[in-house]
Structure formats: C-alpha cells, structure tokens
C-alpha positions as CSV (number, residue, x, y, z in Angstrom):
1,M,11.2,-34.7,8.6
2,D,7.6,-34.6,9.8
3,H,8.8,-33.8,13.3
4,L,11.0,-31.0,12.0
5,L,8.2,-29.6,9.9
6,E,5.8,-29.7,12.9
7,S,8.5,-27.9,15.0
8,I,8.8,-25.1,12.4
9,L,5.1,-24.8,12.1
10,D,4.8,-24.5,15.9
11,E,7.4,-21.7,15.9
12,M,5.5,-19.9,13.1
13,K,2.3,-20.1,15.1
14,R,4.1,-18.7,18.2
15,E,5.3,-15.8,16.2
16,I,1.8,-15.1,15.0
17,D,0.7,-15.1,18.6
18,H,3.5,-12.6,19.4
19,W,2.3,-10.4,16.5
20,K,-1.2,-10.5,17.9
21,A,0.0,-9.5,21.4
22,Y,2.0,-6.7,19.9
23,I,-0.7,-5.2,17.8
24,S,-3.2,-5.6,20.7
25,D,-1.3,-3.2,22.9
26,V,-3.3,-0.1,21.7
27,D,-6.7,1.3,22.2
28,A,-8.0,0.4,18.7
29,E,-11.5,1.6,19.3
30,E,-10.2,5.1,20.1
31,L,-7.9,5.2,17.1
32,V,-10.6,4.4,14.6
33,K,-12.9,7.0,16.1
34,R,-10.5,9.7,14.7
35,T,-12.2,9.6,11.3
36,S,-15.1,7.7,9.8
37,L,-12.9,6.8,6.9
38,Q,-10.9,4.3,8.9
39,A,-12.5,0.8,9.1
40,G,-9.7,-0.8,11.0
41,I,-6.0,-0.4,11.9
42,H,-4.2,-3.4,10.3
43,S,-4.6,-4.5,6.7
44,S,-1.6,-6.9,6.3
45,A,1.0,-9.0,7.9
46,L,4.1,-10.7,6.6
47,L,5.8,-13.9,7.8
48,E,9.4,-14.4,6.9
49,Y,11.3,-17.7,7.4
50,A,15.1,-17.8,6.7
51,E,18.1,-19.5,8.3
52,G,15.8,-21.2,10.9
53,R,14.4,-17.8,12.1
54,V,10.7,-16.8,12.0
55,D,9.5,-13.2,12.0
56,V,6.0,-11.9,11.7
57,M,5.6,-8.2,11.0
58,D,2.9,-5.7,10.2
59,E,3.7,-5.0,6.6
60,E,3.0,-6.1,3.0
61,L,5.1,-8.2,0.8
62,D,6.1,-6.4,-2.4
63,F,5.1,-8.8,-5.2
64,T,6.3,-6.4,-7.8
65,M,10.0,-6.9,-6.9
66,P,12.0,-9.6,-8.7
67,G,11.8,-13.1,-7.3
68,G,14.5,-14.9,-5.4
69,G,14.5,-13.5,-1.9
70,A,16.3,-15.7,0.6
71,G,19.0,-17.9,-0.7
72,A,18.7,-21.7,-1.1
73,G,19.8,-24.1,1.6
74,G,16.9,-24.2,4.1
75,P,15.4,-27.4,5.5
76,L,12.1,-26.9,3.8
77,T,11.1,-27.7,0.3
78,E,8.9,-25.5,-1.9
79,E,6.3,-28.3,-2.0
80,Q,6.2,-28.4,1.8
81,V,5.6,-24.6,2.0
82,R,2.8,-24.7,-0.5
83,E,1.1,-27.9,0.4
84,R,1.5,-28.1,4.2
85,I,2.6,-24.7,5.7
86,V,0.5,-22.3,3.8
87,P,-2.9,-24.0,4.4
88,E,-2.1,-24.5,8.1
89,L,-0.9,-21.0,8.6
90,A,-4.0,-19.6,6.7
91,A,-6.3,-21.5,9.1
92,Y,-4.4,-20.3,12.1
93,M,-4.3,-16.7,11.1
94,R,-8.0,-16.8,10.2
95,H,-8.7,-18.1,13.8
96,T,-6.4,-15.3,15.2
97,L,-8.1,-12.5,13.3
98,N,-11.6,-13.7,14.4
99,A,-10.5,-13.5,18.0
100,L,-9.4,-9.9,17.7
101,P,-11.9,-7.0,18.3
102,S,-13.3,-5.6,15.0
103,A,-11.4,-2.3,15.2
104,F,-8.0,-4.0,14.9
105,I,-8.6,-5.3,11.4
106,D,-9.4,-3.3,8.2
107,Y,-12.1,-4.3,5.8
108,R,-9.6,-6.4,3.9
109,F,-6.6,-8.3,5.3
110,T,-3.8,-10.0,3.5
111,F,-1.2,-12.4,5.1
112,N,1.8,-13.0,3.0
113,G,4.8,-15.3,3.4
114,R,8.5,-15.3,2.3
115,F,10.3,-18.5,2.8
116,Q,13.8,-19.8,2.4
117,T,13.7,-23.3,0.8
118,R,16.1,-25.8,-0.7
119,E,15.1,-24.5,-4.1
120,G,15.5,-20.8,-3.2
121,G,13.2,-18.0,-2.0
122,V,9.4,-18.5,-2.2
123,S,7.0,-15.6,-1.9
124,V,3.3,-16.5,-1.5
125,R,0.0,-15.1,-0.4
126,I,-1.1,-17.2,2.6
127,L,-4.5,-15.6,3.3
128,E,-6.7,-12.9,2.0
129,Q,-10.1,-12.2,3.6
130,V,-12.7,-9.4,3.1
131,D,-15.3,-8.3,5.6
132,E,-18.2,-7.5,3.3
133,T,-20.2,-5.7,6.0
134,K,-17.2,-3.4,6.8
135,K,-16.6,-2.9,3.1
136,K,-20.2,-1.8,2.5
137,Q,-20.2,0.5,5.5
138,L,-16.8,2.1,4.4
139,L,-18.1,2.7,0.8
140,E,-21.1,4.5,2.3
141,R,-18.9,6.6,4.5
142,I,-16.7,7.5,1.6
143,S,-19.6,8.6,-0.5
144,S,-21.0,10.7,2.4
145,Y,-17.7,12.4,3.1
146,I,-17.2,13.4,-0.5
147,A,-20.7,14.8,-0.8
148,D,-20.7,16.6,2.6
149,R,-17.1,17.7,3.1
150,L,-15.8,18.2,-0.4
151,E,-18.6,18.9,-2.8
152,A,-20.9,20.9,-0.4
153,G,-18.2,22.0,2.1
154,T,-15.9,25.0,2.0
155,D,-14.0,24.5,5.3
156,P,-10.5,23.0,5.5
157,T,-10.4,19.3,6.1
158,Q,-8.2,17.1,8.2
159,P,-5.0,15.6,6.7
160,L,-5.8,12.3,8.3
161,E,-9.0,12.2,6.3
162,T,-7.1,12.8,3.1
163,F,-4.6,10.1,4.1
164,F,-7.4,7.5,4.1
165,L,-9.6,8.8,1.4
166,S,-6.8,9.0,-1.2
167,R,-5.9,5.4,-0.6
168,H,-9.5,4.2,-0.6
169,L,-10.2,5.8,-3.9
170,L,-7.2,4.0,-5.5
171,D,-8.0,0.7,-3.8
172,D,-9.1,-1.9,-6.3
173,G,-10.8,-3.8,-3.5
174,L,-13.2,-0.9,-3.0
175,F,-13.3,0.5,-6.5
176,P,-12.1,-2.3,-9.0
177,D,-13.1,-0.3,-12.1
178,A,-12.6,3.2,-10.8
179,D,-12.8,6.0,-13.4
180,P,-9.7,8.3,-13.0
181,G,-11.7,11.4,-13.8
182,P,-13.9,11.4,-10.6
183,V,-10.9,10.4,-8.5
184,L,-8.8,13.3,-9.7
185,S,-11.7,15.6,-9.3
186,V,-11.9,14.6,-5.6
187,F,-8.1,15.2,-5.3
188,E,-8.5,18.7,-6.8
189,K,-11.4,19.4,-4.4
190,I,-9.2,18.4,-1.4
191,Q,-6.6,20.9,-2.5
192,G,-9.2,23.6,-3.2
193,V,-10.9,23.5,0.2
194,N,-7.5,23.5,1.9
195,K,-6.0,26.3,-0.2
196,G,-4.5,28.9,2.2
197,D,-4.4,26.4,5.1
198,K,-1.0,25.7,6.6
199,R,-1.7,21.9,6.3
200,L,-2.1,22.1,2.5
201,A,1.4,20.7,2.0
202,E,0.5,17.7,4.2
203,H,-2.6,17.0,2.2
204,R,-0.6,17.1,-1.1
205,S,2.0,14.8,0.5
206,Y,-0.7,12.2,1.3
207,L,-2.2,12.5,-2.2
208,T,1.2,12.0,-3.8
209,S,2.0,9.1,-1.5
210,A,-1.2,7.3,-2.5
211,L,-0.7,7.9,-6.2
212,R,3.0,6.8,-5.9
213,H,1.9,3.5,-4.3
214,W,-0.8,3.0,-7.0
215,V,1.7,3.6,-9.8
216,E,4.3,1.3,-8.4
217,H,2.1,-1.6,-7.3
218,R,-0.8,-1.5,-9.7
219,W,0.1,0.3,-12.9
220,L,3.7,-0.4,-13.5
221,P,3.5,-4.2,-13.3
222,L,1.1,-4.2,-16.2
223,Y,3.6,-2.8,-18.6
224,F,7.1,-3.0,-17.0
225,D,9.2,-5.7,-15.4
226,S,11.1,-4.9,-12.2
227,I,14.8,-5.5,-12.9
228,G,16.2,-3.6,-9.9
229,T,16.4,-4.2,-6.2
230,A,14.5,-2.9,-3.2
231,W,17.2,-0.2,-2.8
232,Q,17.7,0.6,-6.4
233,K,14.5,0.3,-8.4
234,E,14.7,-0.1,-12.1
235,Y,12.1,-1.1,-14.7
236,K,12.1,-2.5,-18.3
237,K,9.1,-2.3,-20.6
238,K,7.6,-5.7,-21.3
239,S,7.8,-7.0,-24.8
240,G,4.8,-5.7,-26.8
241,A,3.5,-3.6,-23.9
242,R,1.4,-0.6,-25.1
243,L,-1.5,1.5,-23.9
244,E,-4.9,0.7,-25.2
245,H,-5.9,4.3,-24.7
246,T,-3.0,6.7,-24.7
247,E,-4.8,9.9,-23.7
248,Q,-7.4,8.6,-21.2
249,G,-7.9,6.0,-18.5
250,P,-5.4,5.0,-15.9
251,I,-2.6,7.0,-17.6
252,E,-4.3,10.1,-16.3
253,L,-3.4,9.0,-12.7
254,V,0.2,8.5,-13.7
255,L,0.5,11.9,-15.3
256,Y,-1.3,13.6,-12.3
257,A,1.2,11.9,-9.9
258,A,4.1,13.1,-11.9
259,K,2.7,16.7,-11.9
260,L,2.2,16.6,-8.1
261,I,5.8,15.4,-7.5
262,L,7.3,17.9,-10.0
263,R,5.3,20.9,-8.8
264,Y,5.3,20.3,-5.0
265,G,7.8,17.6,-4.1
266,P,11.3,18.2,-2.8
267,S,14.1,18.4,-5.4
268,Y,15.3,14.9,-4.6
269,S,12.0,13.4,-5.7
270,R,12.1,15.2,-9.1
271,S,13.7,12.2,-10.8
272,E,10.8,10.1,-9.7
273,G,8.3,12.5,-11.4
274,L,10.4,12.6,-14.5
275,A,10.5,8.7,-14.6
276,M,6.7,8.6,-14.5
277,L,6.5,10.9,-17.5
278,N,9.2,8.9,-19.3
279,W,7.3,5.6,-18.7
280,A,4.2,7.2,-20.2
281,V,6.1,8.5,-23.2
282,E,7.7,5.1,-23.7
283,L,4.2,3.5,-23.8
284,G,3.2,6.0,-26.5
285,S,1.4,8.7,-24.6
286,A,1.3,11.8,-26.7
287,R,0.0,13.8,-23.8
288,A,3.0,13.0,-21.7
289,Q,5.2,14.2,-24.5
290,R,3.3,17.5,-24.6
291,L,3.5,17.9,-20.9
292,T,7.3,17.7,-20.9
293,K,7.6,20.2,-23.7
294,E,4.7,22.6,-23.4
295,G,3.2,22.1,-19.9
296,S,-0.4,21.1,-19.1
297,G,-2.1,23.3,-21.7
298,T,-3.9,25.3,-19.0
299,F,-2.4,28.5,-20.1
300,A,-2.5,30.2,-23.5
301,K,0.8,30.0,-25.4
302,E,1.3,33.7,-25.3
303,D,1.1,33.6,-21.5
304,V,3.9,31.0,-21.0
305,S,6.2,32.4,-23.7
306,Y,7.7,35.8,-24.4
307,R,10.6,36.8,-26.6
308,D,12.2,40.1,-27.8
309,E,15.7,41.3,-28.6
310,L,16.5,41.7,-24.9
311,V,15.1,38.6,-23.1
312,E,13.4,35.3,-23.7
313,C,11.0,33.7,-21.2
314,T,9.2,30.4,-21.2
315,A,7.3,28.7,-18.5
316,N,6.1,25.1,-17.9
317,D,3.5,24.6,-15.2
318,V,4.1,20.8,-15.0
319,F,7.7,21.4,-14.0
320,A,6.7,24.5,-12.1
321,E,9.6,26.5,-13.6
322,A,10.2,29.6,-15.7
323,V,13.3,29.7,-17.9
324,I,14.6,33.3,-18.4
325,T,17.4,33.9,-20.8
326,M,19.0,37.4,-20.7
327,K,20.2,38.3,-24.2
328,Q,21.3,41.7,-22.9
329,E,21.9,42.8,-19.3
330,T,19.8,45.9,-19.1
331,E,17.1,47.4,-16.9
332,E,14.5,46.9,-19.7
333,S,15.5,43.2,-20.0
334,Y,14.6,42.6,-16.4
335,A,11.5,44.8,-16.6
336,N,10.2,42.7,-19.4
337,A,10.9,39.5,-17.5
338,L,9.2,40.8,-14.4
339,R,6.1,41.7,-16.3
340,F,6.1,38.2,-17.7
341,L,6.3,36.7,-14.2
342,I,3.7,39.1,-12.7
343,R,1.2,38.1,-15.4
344,L,2.1,34.4,-15.0
345,V,1.5,34.2,-11.2
346,S,-1.6,36.4,-11.6
347,L,-3.1,33.9,-14.0
348,G,-2.7,31.0,-11.6
349,F,0.7,29.6,-12.5
350,P,1.9,27.4,-9.6
351,K,3.4,29.8,-7.0
352,S,5.7,27.1,-5.7
353,Y,7.9,27.5,-8.8
354,Q,11.5,28.2,-9.6
355,I,13.4,30.4,-12.1
356,K,16.1,28.9,-14.2
357,L,18.2,32.0,-15.1
358,K,20.6,32.1,-18.0
359,S,22.7,35.2,-17.3
360,G,26.3,36.1,-16.9
361,V,25.6,38.3,-13.9
362,K,25.7,36.8,-10.4
363,Q,24.3,39.1,-7.7
364,W,23.2,37.9,-4.3
365,L,21.2,39.7,-1.6
366,P,23.3,41.1,1.3
367,M,22.1,38.7,4.0
368,K,22.8,35.2,5.2
369,G,20.7,32.1,5.0
370,L,19.4,32.3,1.4
371,A,19.9,29.5,-1.2
372,K,22.3,30.3,-4.1
373,S,19.6,29.6,-6.6
374,G,18.5,30.8,-10.0
375,T,15.4,32.4,-8.5
376,H,17.5,34.3,-5.9
377,R,20.0,35.4,-8.5
378,F,17.3,36.8,-10.8
379,F,15.7,39.0,-8.2
380,A,19.1,40.1,-6.8
381,N,20.1,41.1,-10.4
382,A,16.9,43.0,-10.9
383,L,17.2,44.8,-7.6
384,E,20.4,46.5,-8.9
385,Y,18.2,48.8,-11.0
386,P,16.3,51.3,-8.7
387,G,13.9,52.0,-11.5
388,L,12.6,48.5,-11.2
389,H,11.8,48.7,-7.5
390,P,8.1,49.5,-8.1
391,L,7.8,46.6,-10.5
392,L,9.4,44.3,-8.0
393,E,6.9,45.4,-5.4
394,E,4.1,44.6,-7.7
395,Y,5.6,41.2,-8.3
396,A,6.0,40.6,-4.6
397,R,2.4,41.4,-3.8
398,A,1.2,39.1,-6.6
399,A,3.5,36.2,-5.6
400,M,3.2,36.1,-1.8
401,E,1.1,33.1,-0.8
402,P,1.1,31.5,2.6
403,F,2.2,27.8,2.7
404,E,3.7,28.0,-0.8
405,W,7.5,27.8,-1.4
406,Y,10.0,28.6,-4.1
407,A,10.9,25.1,-5.5
408,D,14.7,25.6,-5.6
409,A,15.1,26.5,-1.9
410,E,14.6,23.8,0.7
411,G,15.2,23.1,4.4
412,E,16.4,26.1,6.3
413,A,16.7,28.1,3.1
414,G,13.0,27.5,2.1
415,C,11.0,30.6,1.5
416,M,7.6,31.9,0.5
417,P,7.2,33.2,-3.1
418,G,8.1,36.9,-3.2
419,S,10.7,36.6,-0.5
420,Y,13.7,37.8,-2.5
421,A,11.9,40.8,-3.8
422,V,10.6,41.8,-0.4
423,F,14.0,41.3,1.3
424,G,15.8,43.3,-1.3
425,L,13.4,46.1,-1.3
426,G,13.2,46.2,2.5
427,L,17.0,46.4,2.8
428,A,17.2,49.0,0.1
429,D,14.7,51.5,1.3
430,R,12.7,51.9,4.5
431,A,9.8,53.2,2.4
432,Y,9.0,49.5,1.7
433,S,8.3,48.8,5.4
434,P,4.6,48.3,4.7
435,L,5.4,45.6,2.2
436,V,7.8,44.0,4.7
437,E,5.0,44.0,7.3
438,Q,2.5,42.5,4.9
439,Y,5.0,39.8,4.0
440,M,5.6,39.0,7.7
441,E,1.9,38.5,8.3
442,K,1.8,35.8,5.7
443,V,4.9,33.9,6.8
444,D,4.5,30.5,8.4
445,Q,7.3,30.5,11.0
446,E,6.7,26.9,11.7
447,H,8.1,26.0,8.3
448,Q,10.3,28.9,7.4
449,S,13.1,30.7,9.2
450,V,14.9,32.9,6.6
451,Q,12.9,35.8,7.9
452,N,15.3,35.6,10.9
453,H,18.2,36.5,8.8
454,F,16.3,39.3,7.1
455,T,15.3,40.8,10.4
456,V,18.9,40.9,11.6
457,A,20.1,42.4,8.4
458,W,17.2,44.9,8.4
459,A,18.0,46.0,12.0
460,E,21.6,46.4,11.1
461,R,20.8,48.4,7.9
462,H,18.1,50.8,9.3
463,G,18.8,50.8,13.1
464,V,16.5,51.1,16.0
465,N,14.5,54.3,16.2
466,E,10.9,55.6,16.3
467,E,10.4,55.0,12.5
468,T,11.8,51.4,12.5
469,I,10.4,49.9,15.8
470,P,6.9,49.2,14.5
471,T,8.3,47.2,11.6
472,L,11.0,45.6,13.7
473,V,8.3,44.3,16.2
474,K,6.3,42.9,13.3
475,C,9.4,41.1,12.0
476,M,10.2,39.7,15.5
477,L,6.7,38.5,16.0
478,H,7.1,36.3,12.9
479,S,10.7,35.2,13.5
480,T,11.6,32.0,15.4
481,D,13.2,31.7,18.8
482,S,16.5,30.8,17.2
483,M,17.1,34.3,15.9
484,K,20.0,36.3,17.3
485,V,19.4,40.0,17.0
486,K,21.6,42.4,18.9
487,I,19.3,45.3,19.8
488,K,19.2,45.0,23.6
489,A,21.2,48.2,24.3
490,D,19.2,50.2,21.7
491,M,15.9,49.0,23.1
492,E,16.8,49.9,26.7
493,D,17.0,53.6,25.6
494,E,14.0,55.3,27.3
495,R,12.5,56.7,24.1
496,H,12.8,53.3,22.4
497,L,11.5,51.4,25.4
498,R,8.4,53.5,25.5
499,L,7.7,53.0,21.8
500,L,8.2,49.2,22.3
501,L,5.7,49.2,25.1
502,D,3.2,51.0,22.9
503,Q,3.7,48.4,20.2
504,V,3.1,45.3,22.4
505,R,0.2,46.6,24.5
506,G,-2.8,44.5,23.6
507,L,-0.7,41.6,22.2
508,P,-1.3,38.1,23.7
509,D,1.1,37.3,26.6
510,Y,3.0,34.7,24.6
511,E,3.8,37.1,21.8
512,V,5.2,39.7,24.3
513,E,7.2,36.9,25.9
514,H,8.5,35.9,22.5
515,I,9.7,39.5,21.8
516,V,11.3,39.8,25.3
517,Y,13.1,36.5,24.7
518,L,14.6,37.7,21.4
519,I,15.8,41.0,22.9
520,W,16.7,40.1,26.5
521,G,17.0,36.3,26.4
522,G,13.9,35.8,28.6
523,T,11.6,37.3,31.2
524,D,13.9,36.5,34.1
525,K,16.8,38.4,32.6
526,L,14.5,41.3,31.8
527,K,13.4,41.4,35.4
528,K,17.0,41.6,36.6
529,T,17.6,44.5,34.3
530,A,14.5,46.2,35.5
531,A,15.5,45.8,39.1
532,K,18.7,47.7,38.5
533,A,17.1,50.5,36.5
534,A,15.6,53.7,38.0
535,G,12.9,56.2,37.2
536,D,10.7,55.8,34.1
537,R,13.1,53.4,32.5
538,G,12.8,51.0,35.4
539,A,9.1,51.3,35.5
540,W,8.7,50.6,31.7
541,L,11.1,47.6,31.9
542,S,9.0,46.2,34.8
543,E,5.8,46.8,32.9
544,L,7.2,45.0,29.9
545,A,8.3,42.1,32.1
546,L,4.9,41.9,33.7
547,A,3.2,41.8,30.3
548,A,5.5,39.0,29.2
549,G,5.1,37.0,32.4
550,R,1.3,37.0,32.8
551,G,1.0,33.7,30.9
C-alpha cells in the first residue's frame, strides 16, 4: 500500500509541475502593470483525484456546496488523504510557489483538494498562505485609488480597476470587519464618475459579480444550508437562523446586490435578485419587505403613485418598473400616464426601467426589430392620439440617456429609453426630424441596432429628397454595417447626390466610407458606378468615392 500511495503522490506532484508550467506561459510582470490594484495573477488552485486520475486546475473549490463529491471506491482512505497526502502536497506546493516570480501569485493563495476515497468524497484545504508585504502594499494602493480616483476624481475609470477594487473591498482577507456603508459608498462613486460613459454597464456588471460571489460564499452559508447541486442551487434556512441587526450590517450588501441585479441585470437573472430579497425577508428584514412593496424610499410616495378615474400608475425603483393600469382607453388616460412618467424620470428614477401595461389595446409600431413588450405597447397605444405627440416628445427628451436600456428589451431588440416615442413620432411626422437626429447622436451603435430598422422604415415613409437627406445621413452614421437600406437609385439622382456630398464634406474618412457602404455596398462598387457616369453626376460620384477612400 505504501508503494501505491507513493506512486499516487508522485503523480500528484507531476500534475502540480504541469500546472506551474501552464501558468508560467505568460508575461506576468506586464499583466500586473495594467493596474496598481492587482497584486498577482493567481489566487487559488484545485487538485482533484478520482478514478485514478489527477487534475490540477486554476480555480477554487466551492466549500458551500453539499458534501459528497466523487463516489466511494478509490484506493485511498480518508485517513491517508488527511494524514499523508495533504501535508506532503502542502509542502510541495509551498516550494512550487516560492520558485515562481512574485507577479504570478496574489497576496493570498489557497490550494484545495477534492479526493475520491473508500469512504466517499473528501474536500479539504491543503494550503493557505498570505504574503503580508504584498497585502500591506495592496491595502495602501486601494486607499490611494479611492482617495485620488473616486473621491477627488471626476474622470471615468477603467473597468479593470472596478473588477479588482470591488473584489478587494469584499475580501475578508483584506477587510475582515468591513463596514458595508463605506463599501457601498465606493460602489456608488464608481457609478457616479462613469455615468454617461459607454462602459458604465461593464462597471455595474463587475460590481454585481463581486457582490454575487460575496453573498453566495460568505453571507449565505451563515444562515442557509445548500441543498441543491452545482447546476441547480437551492438553499434552506438553518434552524434558528436570524439576523442580529435586521436593518443594518451585512444585510445592506445583500439588498444592494439584489437592487443592482433587478435594475440593471438581464431578465434571466431577475429570479436571482428576487431570491436575495426573499432570503432577507425570510430572516426577518423589514427593509427587504418594504423594498419589494414600496421601493427604496428614495422618492416621495406621491411621485411613485398616481390614481384617478382614468388610470392608475405605480412605480418601484428597486424593480425598475412602472405599472400602468388603463381604467379607460382615452387620450386623457395616456396623457396622465405620460405626465407621471415624465416626472418620474426627471426626478432620477432608473432610466433602464420597464412598463408593465394593463390594457386591452395592443398597438405596435410599424417597423421590424422591436420587442413585443409592455413598454413598446404603451407608447404605440399613446401614439395613436395625435394630440399626445408634443407630450411624447417631452417624454423622449427627458428619457433619452446613452448607455441605458429599457429593461424588457434585450439582445438585438435592446433599445435606449425614449426609443419607442422617437420612432413613432419620427415615422408619423417629418417635423420631428430634429428629435430623431438628437436621438441618433446619443445612440451607442456598438450595443444597439434597432435604429437600423427605424432608418429603413423612415426612408420608406418619407423618401429621399432635399428635406430628408440631412436626417437620413444622421441616421446612417449611427446605424450598423448590417443595415439594408434600398436608396441607391434615389441617391444617384444628381440633385440628391450633390446634397449628399454637402452633408459628408468635413466628416472623417471612415464615416464617409460607412455611408458609402450602406448605400452602394462599398467604395469599389461606387468607383465602378462613377466610371460609367458622365458629366456632373460622374464627377460627384468620383468625389464621394475619393472622400470615402482616403483612409
């Protein structure tokens, strides 16, 4: 047996060596230079032994999951794992880590093991070590970053910095007795300095991810037992579990995580945010109960609730939703609801929200690519009343916000707040062209493409002429290359071609090239068309091709 045990240990050490060779195949020094908030690259490793096979991978073992793991029947006993293998692997991994350059290893490193034994699966921590010098340096850098970049700074920050900072602030190895108040204040500052920046969603994603990990790995195990699987997680409250302080302390982090998920997360993660609120309610948090029923309390009751004989409106900023119930389908009903929404978004209600509409009327905008959502239906219904068009324009101007999105439209149907009102007004009357142009200037075409469908519908509705070309150019500039707009023949008319040239003069080469691609399919095709044309038309086509091809 000793020979077999030594053979297994040798194999485990060889796999540690393979892991070391694998992680060494990067320029660690360059990676950690990206931000002062990264002390090292690797913070954990996991060794698995089952069915005679050894694997070492760069990941953590989830100790919050139910025990068991690999089935019984292995050649090792649990005693051998704990008494012989763990001490020897700990010493070997310690020697391995010491031989690596400093940049490869974080301030804290854990090495965990999961073993198949005769008695069943055994999960154990093999080694945990902390570099106190690195830890002290990292704490100093965190403090300086918060003071200089967040408290005194006003410029947008890098998402990578948020990725590390959010995890550091929730790391009990760095801040064992962290006060949630200052942590959440930093999270708010991160969102504040990045407001209006196209990477705001990425910052929020990193904040949410860090909080989610903290809830699942640090908070939940204190009060709930995991009774699910790695693929289907389920939790049951421990007998007698209760919060010592139901309105303050760590519960604030749980509620904040739930709000971020419900406000800004995709619809498929909504159940996760609701679960967090329900866990808090189950433990006796009165604040969690209020959040589910009344919202955060940031807004006065009269600002999130309106009722008359025509319509009833309520809003909850935690769920980022407004519920609108039409008691009567009239112009005044929708006017009152629109005034409610205008005031709501003007007061700072999350613009990435959705409308849950209770109405028997189902209108949709006459264009492709839009989600069949309650928000879409509300504005399509309201647009049926020409008398409401000025109010819809007022709403659109109040709601439009770059890098925010209606919460009930995702993927290719995702769209900026105000989209439905702008699209409907733009299609209904060319007088709203200035509103359309303002909307297009705010669109982030890297993350939204519904403007493509609107541009096609707008061109079909209003045609190509001297009044429409300026707006059409603005729409094309903010559409993606995938748009298929059939205006080539119209644009080759001499009058229209000259107007198009006037619009693109002074634009960067790549923008002219983009417009040429949408109309003609590329600069080469335009050149061929120009070569066959005569007179002014040929000259203008050539000039346009030259402007598009300079880059």
